[in-house]
N, C-alpha and C positions, 0 to 999 in steps of 0.2 A: 541533498541527494536526489534531486531530479535534476538540476544540474549537470550532476556524476553520471546518472543513466544516458541523457542527451549527447554529452561526450562518449560516453561508449556506441550509444550508437550509431554516432559516427564516424566515428575510430570501424569499426567495423563494417562500417558504407552500407546500413541496411537504410530502404528507402522507404522503405511499406511494412507494417507489423500489426499484429496484436499484442496488446500487453495486460497482464495477468499480474495483477499485484495484492499481497492478502499481508495483513495485520496492515507493520509499515508500512508495506509494500503498496498495500491498498490507499494507503496516502499519499505514498510517492507518484503513485499511478494518476490518480487525482489531480493532483499537482500539473505534471505531462500533461494527460489529455484536456486539461481546462485554457490551456496554452501552449497547444504545443508548438515550436518551429517548424515555419514555412515547408524547409527543406526536407524534410519529414511525414510520411501518411499513415496516420495510425486507424486504422481500420475497425478494432474491437478492442471494445475494453472490458475485464470482467476483473472487478473488488471482490474478495473475500475477507470477513471479517477475520478475528481472533477464534477458535474454537476452542475450550479450555477443557474443556469437558474427552475431546480426540486421544490425551493425549496421559488421560488417569492409573488410569495400567498400566503405563510404560516405565523403563526407568530414567528418572534423571539424570543426565549427564554431565549437565551442571552442578557445579560444588552451589548452595546457598548464597555464600557471599557473592558470587561475581554472578548469579542471576540479579541476585535485588540490583546494583550495582549496573547491570546492563536495563532493568525492568528502570531504575529512577533514570536515567538519561534519556531514555525512551518517552517516559513521563512528561518527562523536560520539556522537552521535542514538540509533546503530539499537543499539551496544555498552550502552547504559543502561535501553534497553527489554527488557522479560519479556515474550514475546509469547506463547510455548506455554501458561501459562495459562490466556492469556486464549481463545486457539483452543478449550477446552473448555466454554466459559459461549456459544458461538456456536449459535444453534439455527432460524437463517433454511437453507433447501439454497445449498449450498456447492461452488464449483468452484474448484478448485486448478487454473491452468498451470503447471508448469515442465520447461523446457530441461535436455536432457542434459548438456550441453555448460555447465553455469552453472555458472560459478566461484565467486563470491559468496556464492550462497544453496547448501550442497546438499538435498538430497532428505530427508533422515530428518531 
Protein backbone atom coordinates (compact mmCIF):
# COMPACT_ATOMS: atom_id res chain seq x y z
CA UNK A 1 0.00 0.00 0.00
CA UNK A 2 2.93 2.35 0.64
CA UNK A 3 4.14 1.65 -2.89
CA UNK A 4 0.66 2.45 -4.22
CA UNK A 5 0.78 5.74 -2.30
CA UNK A 6 4.13 6.60 -3.87
CA UNK A 7 2.81 5.74 -7.34
CA UNK A 8 -0.22 8.02 -6.82
CA UNK A 9 1.94 10.90 -5.58
CA UNK A 10 4.20 10.57 -8.62
CA UNK A 11 1.23 10.29 -10.97
CA UNK A 12 -0.19 13.53 -9.55
CA UNK A 13 3.26 15.11 -9.96
CA UNK A 14 3.38 16.14 -6.30
CA UNK A 15 6.94 16.90 -5.24
CA UNK A 16 6.42 18.25 -1.71
CA UNK A 17 3.60 17.56 0.78
CA UNK A 18 2.42 16.73 4.31
CA UNK A 19 1.08 13.27 5.06
CA UNK A 20 -1.75 12.25 7.39
CA UNK A 21 -2.38 8.59 8.13
CA UNK A 22 -5.24 7.29 10.31
CA UNK A 23 -5.45 3.71 11.59
CA UNK A 24 -4.05 1.42 8.88
CA UNK A 25 -3.20 4.57 6.91
CA UNK A 26 -0.97 5.56 9.84
CA UNK A 27 1.05 2.40 9.36
CA UNK A 28 1.31 3.09 5.64
CA UNK A 29 2.45 6.65 6.43
CA UNK A 30 5.16 5.30 8.75
CA UNK A 31 6.44 3.00 6.02
CA UNK A 32 6.48 5.89 3.57
CA UNK A 33 8.15 8.34 6.00
CA UNK A 34 10.78 5.84 7.15
CA UNK A 35 12.16 5.49 3.63
CA UNK A 36 10.79 8.25 1.37
CA UNK A 37 11.75 8.29 -2.30
CA UNK A 38 14.42 10.87 -3.13
CA UNK A 39 12.24 12.60 -5.72
CA UNK A 40 9.45 13.33 -3.20
CA UNK A 41 9.86 15.64 -0.18
CA UNK A 42 7.79 14.88 2.88
CA UNK A 43 7.52 17.99 5.07
CA UNK A 44 5.43 16.81 8.03
CA UNK A 45 3.83 13.59 9.19
CA UNK A 46 0.69 13.10 11.30
CA UNK A 47 -0.16 9.62 12.53
CA UNK A 48 -3.52 8.92 14.18
CA UNK A 49 -4.40 5.80 16.09
CA UNK A 50 -7.84 4.23 15.85
CA UNK A 51 -10.45 5.99 17.93
CA UNK A 52 -13.04 3.32 18.67
CA UNK A 53 -15.38 5.35 20.88
CA UNK A 54 -15.92 8.14 18.34
CA UNK A 55 -18.41 5.94 16.48
CA UNK A 56 -19.99 4.40 19.59
CA UNK A 57 -23.43 5.92 19.05
CA UNK A 58 -23.33 6.10 15.24
CA UNK A 59 -25.12 3.67 12.94
CA UNK A 60 -22.77 1.02 11.56
CA UNK A 61 -22.94 1.03 7.75
CA UNK A 62 -21.15 -2.24 7.02
CA UNK A 63 -22.84 -5.57 7.54
CA UNK A 64 -21.33 -7.52 10.45
CA UNK A 65 -19.92 -10.23 8.21
CA UNK A 66 -18.23 -7.78 5.84
CA UNK A 67 -16.76 -5.89 8.78
CA UNK A 68 -15.31 -9.11 10.24
CA UNK A 69 -13.75 -10.07 6.91
CA UNK A 70 -12.20 -6.63 6.46
CA UNK A 71 -10.86 -6.53 10.02
CA UNK A 72 -9.43 -10.04 9.66
CA UNK A 73 -7.54 -9.07 6.51
CA UNK A 74 -6.32 -5.87 8.12
CA UNK A 75 -5.13 -7.78 11.20
CA UNK A 76 -3.27 -10.27 9.00
CA UNK A 77 -1.43 -7.38 7.32
CA UNK A 78 -0.70 -5.65 10.63
CA UNK A 79 0.66 -8.67 12.50
CA UNK A 80 3.23 -9.32 9.78
CA UNK A 81 4.46 -5.72 9.69
CA UNK A 82 7.32 -4.74 12.00
CA UNK A 83 6.77 -1.04 12.51
CA UNK A 84 8.78 0.01 15.60
CA UNK A 85 12.17 -0.09 13.87
CA UNK A 86 10.75 2.10 11.09
CA UNK A 87 9.88 4.89 13.54
CA UNK A 88 13.58 5.51 14.27
CA UNK A 89 14.20 6.32 10.60
CA UNK A 90 11.63 9.12 10.35
CA UNK A 91 13.40 12.49 10.11
CA UNK A 92 10.49 14.87 9.46
CA UNK A 93 8.49 16.61 12.22
CA UNK A 94 5.85 14.11 13.35
CA UNK A 95 2.66 14.44 15.39
CA UNK A 96 1.23 11.27 16.90
CA UNK A 97 -2.42 11.42 17.98
CA UNK A 98 -3.64 8.62 20.24
CA UNK A 99 -6.88 8.16 22.14
CA UNK A 100 -6.78 6.96 25.76
CA UNK A 101 -9.65 4.56 25.11
CA UNK A 102 -8.11 2.94 22.04
CA UNK A 103 -8.24 -0.80 22.72
CA UNK A 104 -6.59 -1.80 19.44
CA UNK A 105 -3.34 0.14 19.70
CA UNK A 106 -1.51 0.51 23.02
CA UNK A 107 0.02 3.92 23.75
CA UNK A 108 3.25 2.07 24.59
